C-alpha positions as CSV (number, residue, x, y, z in Angstrom):
1,M,113.2,84.3,126.2
2,E,109.8,83.1,124.9
3,P,108.1,84.5,121.9
4,L,105.3,87.0,122.5
5,A,101.9,85.3,122.5
6,G,99.0,86.7,120.6
7,P,98.5,88.3,117.2
8,V,101.2,90.4,115.6
9,R,100.2,93.9,115.0
10,Q,101.4,95.9,112.1
11,I,102.1,99.6,112.9
12,R,100.5,101.7,110.2
13,M,102.3,104.9,109.4
14,D,100.2,108.0,108.9
15,G,101.0,110.7,106.3
16,A,103.2,112.6,108.7
17,D,105.3,109.6,109.6
18,R,105.8,108.8,105.9
19,L,106.6,112.5,105.1
20,R,109.8,112.7,107.2
21,P,111.8,110.0,105.3
22,F,110.3,111.1,102.0
23,L,111.5,114.7,102.6
24,A,114.9,113.6,103.9
25,E,115.5,111.6,100.7
26,R,114.5,114.5,98.4
27,D,116.2,117.5,99.9
28,G,113.1,118.6,101.7
29,V,111.1,119.2,98.5
30,I,107.7,117.7,97.8
31,A,105.1,118.2,95.1
32,R,101.4,118.5,96.0
33,W,100.5,115.2,94.2
34,Q,103.3,113.4,96.1
35,A,102.0,114.7,99.5
36,Q,98.5,113.5,98.5
37,E,99.8,110.1,97.6
38,L,101.4,109.9,101.1
39,G,98.0,110.6,102.7
40,V,98.2,114.4,103.2
41,S,95.0,116.2,102.4
42,L,94.8,119.5,100.6
43,S,93.8,121.1,103.9
44,G,96.9,119.4,105.5
45,I,99.1,120.9,102.9
46,Q,97.5,124.4,103.4
47,R,97.9,124.1,107.1
48,R,101.6,123.3,106.8
49,V,102.2,126.3,104.5
50,E,100.2,128.7,106.7
51,S,102.1,127.5,109.8
52,G,105.4,128.0,108.1
53,E,106.3,124.3,108.2
54,W,106.4,124.2,104.4
55,L,107.5,127.0,102.1
56,R,106.0,127.4,98.6
57,V,108.7,127.0,96.0
58,V,106.5,127.3,92.9
59,A,102.9,126.4,92.3
60,G,102.3,122.9,93.6
61,V,105.8,122.4,95.0
62,Y,106.9,122.9,98.6
63,R,110.1,122.8,100.7
64,A,110.2,121.8,104.3
65,A,111.3,125.0,106.2
66,D,113.5,123.0,108.6
67,H,115.4,121.4,105.8
68,P,118.7,123.2,104.8
69,R,118.7,124.8,101.5
70,S,120.8,123.1,98.8
71,L,121.6,123.5,95.2
72,R,119.5,120.4,94.4
73,A,116.5,121.8,96.2
74,R,116.4,125.1,94.4
75,P,114.0,125.6,91.6
76,T,115.4,126.0,88.2
77,A,113.7,128.3,85.8
78,R,113.8,126.7,82.4
79,P,111.7,128.4,79.9
80,R,110.0,126.0,77.5
81,S,112.1,125.9,74.4
82,R,110.4,126.5,71.1
83,W,110.5,123.6,68.7
84,A,112.5,124.4,65.7
85,A,111.2,122.3,63.0
86,P,113.6,121.7,60.2
87,L,112.5,123.3,56.9
88,S,112.0,120.8,54.1
């Protein structure tokens, strides 16, 4: 078999193509800033939430609705601890 002639094309993945493996590796959870780094616009995030594709976990954090729930994917409420400065 002869090699293909002509220039080699690189296939560029759009935001949606990069989202699938990202979500799969992270239990379906993504932060707003991570989605934006992957090329998803704010309107794209909003559209996914409004369509039910993503569920809002907490402000700025979403979970893919089709991803099974897991203990690792659940939010943990950790109140900020107060700093106890030692008395001198």
